[in-house]
C-alpha positions in Angstrom: -42.1 -84.3 -25.5 -43.2 -81.1 -27.1 -45.5 -78.9 -25.1 -49.2 -78.6 -25.9 -49.0 -75.0 -26.8 -46.3 -75.6 -29.3 -48.6 -78.1 -31.1 -51.3 -75.5 -31.0 -48.8 -73.0 -32.4 -47.9 -75.5 -35.2 -51.6 -76.0 -35.9 -52.1 -72.3 -36.1 -49.3 -72.1 -38.7 -51.2 -74.3 -41.1 -52.4 -72.4 -44.2 -56.0 -71.4 -44.4 -57.8 -68.7 -46.1 -58.5 -66.7 -43.0 -54.9 -67.1 -41.7 -53.4 -66.1 -45.0 -55.5 -63.0 -45.1 -54.5 -62.2 -41.5 -50.8 -62.8 -42.3 -51.0 -60.7 -45.4 -52.4 -57.8 -43.4 -49.6 -58.2 -40.7 -52.0 -58.6 -37.8 -51.8 -61.3 -35.1 -54.5 -62.4 -32.9 -54.5 -62.4 -29.1 -54.2 -66.2 -29.0 -51.1 -66.2 -31.1 -49.4 -63.5 -29.0 -50.2 -65.4 -25.9 -48.7 -68.6 -27.3 -45.5 -66.7 -28.3 -45.2 -65.4 -24.7 -45.6 -68.9 -23.4 -43.0 -70.1 -25.8 -40.5 -67.5 -24.6 -41.2 -68.4 -21.0 -40.4 -72.0 -21.7 -37.2 -71.0 -23.3 -36.3 -68.9 -20.3 -37.2 -71.8 -18.0 -34.8 -74.1 -19.9 -32.1 -71.7 -21.2 -29.3 -74.3 -21.5 -31.2 -76.4 -23.9 -31.7 -73.6 -26.4 -28.2 -72.2 -25.8 -26.7 -75.6 -26.7 -28.9 -75.8 -29.8 -27.7 -72.3 -30.9 -24.0 -73.3 -30.4 -24.6 -76.6 -32.3 -26.3 -74.7 -35.1 -23.5 -72.2 -35.4 -20.7 -74.9 -35.3 -22.7 -77.3 -37.6 -22.4 -80.3 -35.2 -26.1 -81.0 -34.9 -26.6 -84.8 -34.6 -29.9 -84.6 -36.4 -31.0 -82.0 -38.8 -33.4 -79.7 -36.9 -36.8 -79.2 -38.2 -37.8 -76.1 -40.1 -39.8 -74.8 -37.3 -37.0 -75.2 -34.7 -34.6 -73.5 -37.1 -36.9 -70.6 -37.6 -37.5 -70.4 -33.8 -33.7 -70.3 -33.1 -33.1 -67.7 -35.7 -35.9 -65.5 -34.4 -34.6 -65.9 -30.9 -31.0 -65.0 -31.9 -32.3 -62.0 -33.8 -34.4 -60.9 -30.9 -31.6 -61.2 -28.4 -29.2 -59.3 -30.7 -31.8 -56.5 -31.1 -32.2 -56.3 -27.4 -28.5 -56.2 -26.8 -28.1 -53.5 -29.5 -30.9 -51.4 -28.1 -29.5 -51.7 -24.6 -26.1 -50.7 -25.7 -27.6 -47.8 -27.7 -29.5 -46.6 -24.6 -26.5 -46.9 -22.4 -24.2 -44.9 -24.8 -26.8 -42.2 -25.4 -28.5 -42.1 -22.0 -28.6 -38.3 -22.0 -30.3 -38.0 -25.4 -32.7 -40.7 -24.5 -33.6 -39.1 -21.2 -34.0 -35.7 -22.9 -36.3 -37.2 -25.6 -38.5 -38.7 -22.9 -39.1 -35.4 -21.1 -42.5 -33.9 -21.3 -43.2 -30.6 -23.0 -44.0 -29.0 -19.6 -40.5 -29.5 -18.3 -38.6 -26.2 -17.6 -35.2 -25.2 -18.8 -33.4 -26.3 -15.6 -34.8 -29.8 -15.9 -33.7 -30.0 -19.5 -30.2 -28.8 -18.6 -29.9 -31.3 -15.8 -31.0 -34.1 -18.2 -28.3 -33.1 -20.8 -25.6 -32.5 -18.2 -22.7 -34.9 -17.8 -22.8 -37.3 -14.9 -20.6 -36.5 -11.9 -17.3 -38.4 -12.1 -15.8 -37.2 -8.8 -13.5 -34.5 -10.4 -14.5 -31.1 -11.7 -13.7 -30.4 -15.3 -11.6 -27.5 -16.4 -14.4 -25.6 -18.2 -16.8 -26.0 -15.2 -14.1 -24.8 -12.8 -13.4 -21.7 -14.9 -17.1 -21.0 -15.3 -17.7 -21.3 -11.6 -14.7 -19.0 -10.8 -16.1 -16.3 -13.2 -19.6 -16.6 -11.6 -18.2 -16.3 -8.0 -15.8 -13.4 -8.8 -18.6 -10.9 -8.7 -21.9 -11.1 -6.8 -25.1 -11.4 -8.6 -26.9 -8.2 -9.6 -30.0 -7.4 -7.6 -33.2 -8.2 -9.5 -35.2 -5.1 -10.4 -38.8 -5.0 -9.2 -40.2 -5.1 -12.7 -38.3 -8.4 -13.5 -39.9 -10.2 -10.6 -42.6 -12.6 -11.6 -46.0 -11.3 -10.7 -48.5 -14.1 -10.1 -52.1 -13.3 -10.0 -53.9 -14.9 -7.1 -57.4 -16.3 -7.6 -60.2 -14.4 -5.7 -61.3 -16.2 -2.6 -64.5 -14.3 -1.9 -66.6 -14.5 -5.0 -69.5 -12.5 -3.6 -69.7 -8.9 -4.7 -68.3 -6.4 -2.2 -70.1 -3.1 -1.7 -67.9 -0.1 -2.1 -67.9 2.2 0.9 -68.5 5.9 0.5 -66.0 8.5 1.6 -67.9 9.5 4.7 -68.1 5.9 5.8 -64.4 5.4 5.3 -63.5 8.5 7.1 -65.8 7.6 10.0 -64.4 4.1 10.4 -60.8 5.4 10.2 -61.6 7.9 12.9 -63.1 5.3 15.2 -60.2 2.9 14.7 -57.6 5.6 15.3 -59.3 6.6 18.6 -59.8 3.1 19.8 -56.4 1.8 19.0 -54.6 3.0 22.1 -57.3 1.5 24.4 -57.6 -1.8 22.4 -53.9 -2.5 22.9 -54.4 -3.2 26.5 -56.3 -6.1 27.8 -59.5 -5.7 29.8 -57.8 -6.9 33.0 -55.0 -4.4 32.7 -57.3 -1.3 32.6 -58.1 0.7 35.8 -61.5 2.1 36.5 -60.9 5.4 34.7 -59.6 3.8 31.5 -62.5 1.3 31.6 -65.0 4.1 32.0 -63.3 6.0 29.1 -63.6 3.0 26.8 -67.2 2.5 27.7 -68.0 6.2 27.0 -66.1 6.1 23.7 -68.0 3.1 22.4 -71.3 4.6 23.7 -70.7 7.8 21.8 -70.5 5.9 18.5 -74.2 5.2 18.6 -75.2 8.8 19.2 -76.8 10.9 16.4 -73.8 13.2 16.0 -71.1 10.6 16.4 -70.1 10.3 12.8 -70.6 13.9 11.8 -67.7 15.1 9.6 -67.1 18.6 8.2 -68.2 18.9 4.6 -66.1 21.9 3.7 -62.4 22.4 3.2 -62.2 24.9 6.1 -63.8 22.3 8.4 -61.3 19.6 7.4 -58.4 22.1 7.8 -59.6 23.0 11.3 -59.9 19.3 12.2 -56.4 18.6 10.9 -55.0 21.5 12.9 -56.7 20.3 16.0 -55.2 16.8 15.6 -51.7 18.4 14.9 -51.9 20.6 18.0 -53.0 17.7 20.1 -50.0 15.7 18.9 -47.6 18.6 19.5 -48.9 18.9 23.1 -48.2 15.2 23.6 -44.6 15.8 22.4 -44.8 13.5 19.4 -42.7 15.9 17.2 -39.8 16.4 19.5 -37.4 13.7 18.3 -38.0 14.0 14.6 -34.8 14.2 12.5 -34.1 17.6 10.9 -32.3 18.6 7.7 -31.8 16.6 4.5 -31.6 12.9 4.6 -28.1 11.4 4.3 -28.0 8.8 1.6 -25.3 6.2 1.4 -24.2 5.3 -2.2 -23.4 1.8 -1.0 -27.1 1.2 -0.3 -28.1 1.3 -4.0 -25.0 -0.6 -5.3 -26.0 -3.7 -7.2 -22.7 -5.4 -6.3 -23.3 -5.4 -2.5 -25.9 -7.7 -1.0 -28.5 -6.1 1.3 -27.5 -8.3 4.3 -23.8 -7.5 3.8 -24.6 -3.8 3.6 -26.7 -3.8 6.8 -24.1 -5.8 8.7 -21.3 -3.4 7.7 -23.3 -0.4 8.7 -24.1 -1.9 12.1 -20.4 -2.6 12.6 -19.4 0.9 11.6 -22.0 2.6 13.8 -21.4 0.5 16.9 -17.6 0.5 16.3 -17.4 -3.3 16.4 -14.6 -5.1 14.7 -14.5 -8.8 13.9 -12.3 -11.0 16.1 -9.7 -11.5 13.4 -9.2 -7.7 13.1 -8.2 -7.5 16.8 -6.0 -10.6 16.3 -4.3 -8.9 13.3 -3.6 -5.7 15.3 -2.1 -7.7 18.1 0.0 -9.7 15.7 1.3 -6.6 14.0 2.3 -5.1 17.3 4.2 -8.2 18.3 6.0 -8.4 15.0 6.9 -4.7 15.1 8.2 -5.0 18.6 10.4 -8.0 17.7 11.9 -6.4 14.6 12.6 -3.1 16.4 14.3 -4.9 19.3 16.4 -6.9 16.9 17.5 -3.8 14.9 18.3 -1.8 18.0 20.5 -4.6 19.4 22.3 -5.1 16.1 22.9 -1.4 15.5 24.4 -1.0 19.0 26.6 -4.1 18.4 27.9 -2.9 15.0 28.7 0.6 16.3 30.6 -0.7 19.3 32.5 -3.3 17.3 33.6 -0.7 14.6 34.6 1.8 17.3 36.6 -0.9 19.2 38.9 -1.4 16.3 40.4 2.0 16.9 41.1 5.0 14.7 39.5 8.4 14.5 36.0 9.3 13.6 36.8 9.6 9.9 38.0 6.0 9.8 34.9 4.9 11.7 32.6 6.6 9.1 34.6 5.2 6.2 34.4 1.7 7.5 30.6 2.1 8.1 30.1 3.4 4.6 32.1 0.5 3.1 30.0 -2.0 5.0 26.8 -0.2 3.9 27.9 -0.4 0.2 28.8 -4.1 0.5 25.5 -4.9 2.3 23.6 -3.2 -0.5 25.4 -5.3 -3.1 25.3 -8.6 -1.4 21.9 -8.3 0.3 19.8 -6.0 -1.9 16.2 -5.1 -1.2 13.9 -7.2 -3.5 11.3 -4.4 -3.8 13.9 -1.8 -4.7 15.6 -4.2 -7.2 12.2 -4.8 -8.9 11.4 -1.0 -9.1 14.9 -0.3 -10.6 14.4 -3.1 -13.1 11.1 -1.7 -14.4 11.7 2.0 -13.9 14.4 4.6 -14.7 17.7 4.2 -12.9 18.5 7.1 -10.6 22.0 8.0 -9.4 22.1 7.9 -5.6 24.7 9.9 -3.7 26.1 9.1 -0.3 26.1 11.9 2.3 29.5 13.2 3.3 30.7 14.2 6.7 29.9 17.9 6.2 26.3 17.0 5.2 26.4 18.5 1.7 25.3 15.2 0.2 27.4 15.5 -2.9 30.2 13.2 -1.9 30.5 9.6 -2.9 32.4 8.3 0.0 35.8 8.1 -1.8 37.2 11.2 0.0 36.4 9.5 3.4 38.3 6.4 2.3 41.3 8.5 1.1 41.3 10.5 4.3 41.4 7.2 6.3 44.3 6.0 4.1 46.3 9.2 4.6 45.8 9.2 8.3 48.0 6.2 8.7 45.6 3.2 8.5 43.9 1.4 11.3 45.4 0.6 14.7 44.1 -2.6 16.1 45.4 -4.4 19.2 45.9 -8.2 19.3 43.9 -8.5 22.6 40.6 -7.5 21.0 38.6 -10.2 19.4 36.0 -9.5 16.7 34.0 -11.6 14.3 34.9 -9.5 11.3 38.4 -8.2 10.8 38.8 -4.4 10.4 39.1 -3.6 6.7 41.9 -1.4 5.4 41.1 1.8 3.6 42.4 0.6 0.2 40.7 -2.8 0.2 37.0 -3.4 -0.7 34.8 -4.0 2.4 32.7 -7.2 2.9 29.3 -7.3 4.5 29.5 -7.0 8.3 28.6 -10.3 10.0 29.2 -11.6 13.5 28.5 -15.3 14.1 29.2 -14.9 17.8 26.3 -12.4 18.1 24.0 -14.7 16.1 24.8 -17.6 18.4 24.3 -15.5 21.5 20.9 -14.3 20.4 19.9 -17.5 18.7 17.8 -18.9 21.6 15.9 -15.7 22.1 15.2 -15.3 18.4 14.0 -18.9 18.0 11.6 -18.6 20.9 10.3 -15.2 19.5 9.8 -16.6 16.0 8.0 -19.7 17.4 5.6 -17.5 19.4 5.0 -15.2 16.4 4.3 -18.2 14.2 1.8 -19.6 16.7 0.0 -16.2 16.8 0.1 -16.2 12.9 -1.5 -19.7 12.8 -4.2 -18.7 15.2 -4.9 -15.5 13.1 -5.0 -17.4 9.8 -7.7 -19.7 11.2 -9.9 -16.7 11.9 -9.1 -14.4 9.0 -10.4 -14.8 5.4 -8.1 -16.2 2.8 -7.3 -12.8 1.2 -6.1 -11.4 4.6 -4.0 -14.4 5.8 -0.3 -13.8 6.5 2.7 -16.0 5.8 4.9 -17.5 8.6 8.1 -15.9 9.7 11.6 -17.5 9.3 14.6 -16.5 11.4 17.0 -16.3 8.5 14.8 -14.0 6.5 14.3 -11.7 9.5 18.1 -11.5 10.2 18.8 -10.6 6.6 16.1 -8.0 6.6 17.7 -6.6 9.8 21.1 -6.4 8.2 19.7 -4.7 5.1 17.8 -2.0 7.1 20.4 -1.3 9.8 23.6 -1.0 7.8 22.6 2.2 5.9 22.0 3.9 9.3 25.5 3.0 10.7 27.4 6.0 9.1 25.0 8.5 10.6 25.2 6.7 13.9 29.0 6.9 13.8 28.8 10.6 13.1 26.6 11.1 16.1 29.1 9.1 18.2 32.0 11.3 17.0 30.1 14.6 17.6 28.6 13.7 21.0 31.1 12.9 23.7 28.4 11.5 26.0 27.1 9.1 23.3 26.0 5.8 24.9 26.3 7.0 28.5 23.5 7.0 31.0 21.5 10.3 31.1 20.8 9.9 34.8 22.8 12.2 37.1 23.3 12.2 40.8 23.0 16.0 41.1 23.4 19.3 39.2 21.2 22.1 38.2 17.6 21.5 37.5 16.7 22.1 33.8 13.3 20.9 32.9 13.4 22.3 29.4 16.6 20.5 28.5 16.3 17.4 26.3 17.7 15.3 29.1 14.9 16.4 31.4 12.8 13.6 32.8 10.9 12.6 35.8 14.0 11.4 37.6 15.6 14.8 37.1 12.8 16.4 39.1 13.8 14.2 42.1 17.5 15.2 42.0 18.9 17.8 44.5 20.1 21.2 43.5 23.6 20.6 45.0 25.9 17.7 44.3 26.1 15.1 47.0 29.3 14.5 49.0 30.3 11.1 50.5 32.6 11.0 53.6 34.5 8.0 54.8 34.2 7.3 58.5 37.4 6.8 60.5 38.2 3.3 61.7 38.1 4.5 65.3 34.5 5.5 65.0 33.3 2.5 63.2 30.4 0.8 64.9 29.3 -2.5 63.3 27.9 -5.9 64.1 30.9 -6.8 66.1 30.6 -3.8 68.4 26.8 -4.3 68.7 27.2 -8.0 69.7 29.8 -7.0 72.3 27.7 -4.3 73.8 24.6 -6.7 73.9 26.3 -9.4 75.9 28.2 -6.9 78.1 25.0 -5.3 79.3 23.3 -8.7 79.9 
């Protein structure tokens, strides 16, 4: 059964002169709009009925031919739904433009930029990341005082204010300056004398000559001099800074924030360093001690190993130079290699035995070859065989030494990496340090020590007491000698003599035990 409002709607659709005039003008009355709203609500209350009718109309399977009014109603409903869907899709696809168009004219630039910005998807785009990096690479410039916005505040007191004369202002300033020291203290903190002085001061204000001021320049000068002398007698000008003011150019730099500048100045004046600076110094000391210890041990081991193969000093030095050349070829310095690749190549010379610096090391090798080669015993064991003078040397390596020192090196590297990790947690990113690796440190040790071996072998050849202990049991006292030390001051002027006691005069535990029981 058709609802009542639909019948009324049909009746309203009947042609009449008034309705035709209204339809021609395109205006609908309130009753018609209300009936259309009720019709839409009925369709929403029974959506399946109208959806089936729409499907049947599209497929052409209507059992009965719908009326003209129902057909027009379905067509209007379909058109309205399609328009709503299209408008919704358009608003969804152009949400930023729609939001921007709905902004009021009073919206500022930041609000408009926010409305036109892309919604956050969870990942930063490439252009936004580059723009942020450029903005963060340099601090913002300080705003000049003229660029600051000056807002005029509305007057609070609308009543006209009487302008004081010069004499009145000077008198009030004098009274305030005199009463300021006494007004700082509370009434309960004053003693009898101070309380009496305060009462006298306030009483003098109401006397006839209380506000008398000099009317001439000489009188004002005398009054100013009186105040200055009074301040000098109180010692108010003793601790004033003298000389020109020292200006710091960092204070006016637009690239340094005021807070950062003040903190840096406080740290410099009070000699305070951040915790990560102290940690950095401690880490550098530990790394330097570890590397120096490793290099000293390796240099001592190389010198002793080369000398143990036998031969004269010339052969020792030739071997050391061959190993130094091989080490430079096999294990070059990365920084030196980079500098040589980008700069002019310089011809380096190897110092000869006589110290002229013009030799290339070939004469040393030839001398070693002419001297009869290398004498090596079968009982001596070495990690690297002694090279002959006419054969190219290989880098000096000793796996036995590496195995012996492996446990110590691993523990040291582990401790240094732990300190590095603790330092990196405190230091800024630009000052963080990489972790150490044992293999890299060993190769660096080989690269730094091998060029020093020839000079060390020369020192061993020239100095007969090389490697021996410098402590002596006696001898002449020579404080100015290079061997002089604190222990040399404790030595005697004459050499000590040790005498062996004869067996007949020996008195030990056996004799003591025998005498003890014999007496008892």
